N, C-alpha and C positions, 0 to 999 in steps of 0.2 A: 760367699755371692752374698753382693752388696743389697742390701734390702731397697724392695720399689719406694720411690720415692712419688709425689704428685704436683702439677701445676696444673692451672687451668691455662687454656690456652684457644684463644679465639670462640669462650663460653664453656666449652668442653675440657672434661676432665682428662688429664694424661697420664700415664705411668712411665717411669725410665729409673733407670739402675745408673748413677755416675759413682766412678771410685777414681784413684790414681790423682799422680800429679805429671806435669812435663807436655808433651806432643798430645793430641787430641785423637784419638781411634774412635770413628762413630760407627756402629755397627748396626746395621740393618738386618733384620731375622727375612724368615721366609713365610710364605701363604700360609694361613693355619697354626704361624708359631707364636713365638713372643720373646720377649728380652731374656726369658729362663733357657730358650736355644744355646744362649752362650755360656752357659753355666759351668763348661769344664774348660773354657778359653780365658774368660773374666776376669778370674782373680787374678790370674797368671801374668795378662798383661794390663794389668792395673798394679802390678811393682813396677813396672818401667812404664805408664803414659797413664795417659788422664783418659779413661776409656766411658763413653757414654752410650746404651742399649737402653733406646726407648721402645714401649708397645706402641706398633703402628694405629693410626684409628682404625675401629674393628678388631682389633688383636689385642689379648690379654686381657690386663684391665684398665686399658683405654677405653675411654666412651667409642660408642658404635652408634654413630648418628646416621638418619638415612642422606647420602650424600654423595661425592666424588670421591672413588676410589682407583680412579687411573695413576699411571706411575707418574704425570705429569702433578696430579694433587698430591700427593704421597712425596715428592720431590719438594711442591713448596711449604708441606708443613715440614718438614724438616728444616729448611732453610727457617721458619718463623721460631719455629722450636727453638733451634741456636742460637738466634737474634735475644730472644728471652730468658735464655740460659747465659747469655754474655759471651759466646764461644765464635771467635772471630772465622778462624778456621781450620778443617780438618783433614784428617787421609779415611777415605771414605771404607767400609769392610761390608760388603751384602752375601747372603749369601739365596740362594735359587731367587725368587721372587724380591728379596730385599738385594742381589747383583742387580736386576732391571733396574730397581728404584734407585740405587746407586749411580749407576750409568746417567739415569735422566737428571740427576741431581747435581752429577759432574758438567750434564749439558748446557742445562738452567742455568746454575749459578757456578759458571768456572773459580769467581773469585773467593769461593768458599774452600774449594777442593783443593788440596794439597798432590793427594795419591789416591789410588784405586786398588782398593782388592776385590775379585769377584772367584767367588767358592761356590761352584756347581750353577752357576747364574741362569737365569732364565734372559729372554730378550736375546739370545745371540742362532735364531734357527728355529724351525719351526717344529721339532720333532719335540715330543713329550710325552709322558704316561698316558697310556687308553684314559685310565681312570678318572684323570681329570679331563680330558675332554669330555668323558659321560656326563659328567657334573657339569659341564658348561654347557649343555645342549638343555633346551627348552621348556620345560616339565621337572624337570631337576628338581626344583623349588620342593615341590609336591613329595617327590623319592627321599629328600635328604631327612625328613622327620621320620622316616621309616626306617632307613639306615641306620640311625642314630641316638634312638629314644635314652634319656635319661634311666632309665632299667638296666639296658645293656652294658651304659656306661660305668653304671656302677656296679656289676655284675662282674664286669671286666676288670675292674680297679680291684676286686675283692681278688679274684685270680691272679694280677699279675702280683699282687702282696706276698701272696701265696707262694708263687712262682721266686720271686725276688728272697722268700726265705730260706728256700731250698738252693739257691745259689744260682739259678735260673734266669738271665738275663739278656737284651740284645739290646745293643744300643741303638740301631739302627730300626728294631720293632718297640720300643720306647717312646722314639722320638713321633713314629708314624700315629702311635697309638694317642699320645696327650694331641696332634692334629685331629685326629677322628674322633675323638670325644670330647673335644671341644664344641663341636657342631651339635651338640641336643643341647646347645643353648641356643634357643630362635634368632635374638639379637646377633650373636656370633655367627651365625648360621646364614642370615639374609646379609653381614658383610661380606662374607666370606665370597659367596655369590658375584658379589657386585664387583669384587676383585678380580674374582677369578675372571669372569666375563669379560673383563675389562682387557685381558691379554690372552686369554686361550679362546678357540670355538672347537666344533668338530672336527674341523681340518689339524688342531693345533695348535702352536704359541701364533697368536695373530700378532704379535709385535716383536717385529726383529730389527737390531741395531747394528747389524752385520754393513748396512749400508751408509752408515752416518758414524763409526768407526774414527772416521780419517780427521773426526772435528774435534776429538781429542788427542792429537797429535801433540808430542809434549807434554800429556800428562802419564809420569809413570804411575805405570799398571802391570798387576800380579795376577795371576790366575791360579787356582787351584782347583785340581778337579778328581773323585776317585774314579779308579778305571772303571769300578763296577758300579757305577752308578744308573739305576734302573729309571729313574723320573727325569733327569735330562743328560743325555748321552755324554761321553767326553769327545765327541768329535765335535762339538760345540766349541769344548774348548780348544781345542787344535787350530779349529776357521777360527778365532778370534785371535787365537794367536801370533796368526799367519796376517791376520789383518790387521793387524800392531804394530807395527814394527819397532821394535826395542821394550816390549812387555817381555814378560815373564812367563813361562808357564810352569808349577810343579803338577805331577799327576802322581796319587800314592797309590801304589800297588793294595787290591784286595778291600779299596775303599770303598762306599758307597755314595749315598747322595747327602751325607752330614760328616763331612772330613771332621771338622772342628768339634765332632761328638765321639766320633769314631776314632782317630788318631788324634787329639789334642795338643799332646806335645810339639807332634810333627808341624801342627798347623801355626801355632807359637812360634815355633823358630823360622816358620818361614816367614809370618809378616812380620817379627822382628827382625830378622836378617834384612826384608825387603824396607823394611823404616829407615834403619840404621846405614845401610850402604846408599839410600838412593834419595838424592836433595831433593826436597820438596819444589813444586812448580810454583815458580813467583809470578 
């Protein structure tokens, strides 16, 4: 896994990983995640492509300013990061929230986007796990510090280490734990709530791209979903595929919300086949 690099962008410290040569893949992680979420596929993809995986603002090791955490703001931030790194065009790969950011990026900055890969993407319908709806409700800022105190984080890390030592591990559970334990940090928690409330309310996802998918006509698009996704249902993938003529859909059996971690070999093969057989939009 490439080490984190740092760069100043608009006065904020930004963390990112960059590795490989060739066409550029821009990997955009999900909510409460970081570039480390790509650990199972980034090294393999970097053998074939140049791969850029940033920590979005408010996430991972990047700065967590008091500011705008909307999809549009994230998309503009990605544009500025690419400019700073002198990267002209990318195939954007987004997972969960990162899928919504990737779609917004492709709308706002089509001249930068060659292809689009959406993995268990948000922004394609109202359905979402009830936990996120609850956390988006008013007052959750007072509840979260009680739900994710540092003491529980530290105890949970010890238990996870003990379980790993005896061979008991769950990729899906590990990623959910990483997201949960990150909320023990006050700045990360505030950024998480700003991000969550920009896209989710008590009724579910408040932002849907389904009515605007026609704007991406001609943009090569690959959808990847797990048929056991308990956070964003696979029905969203089928609906988006139907609404995007020419798109590709790969549904992975027995896989949940993290296909890139649960079946990384399959995801690498899907992305590689898509990129190598689909001409970039010009």
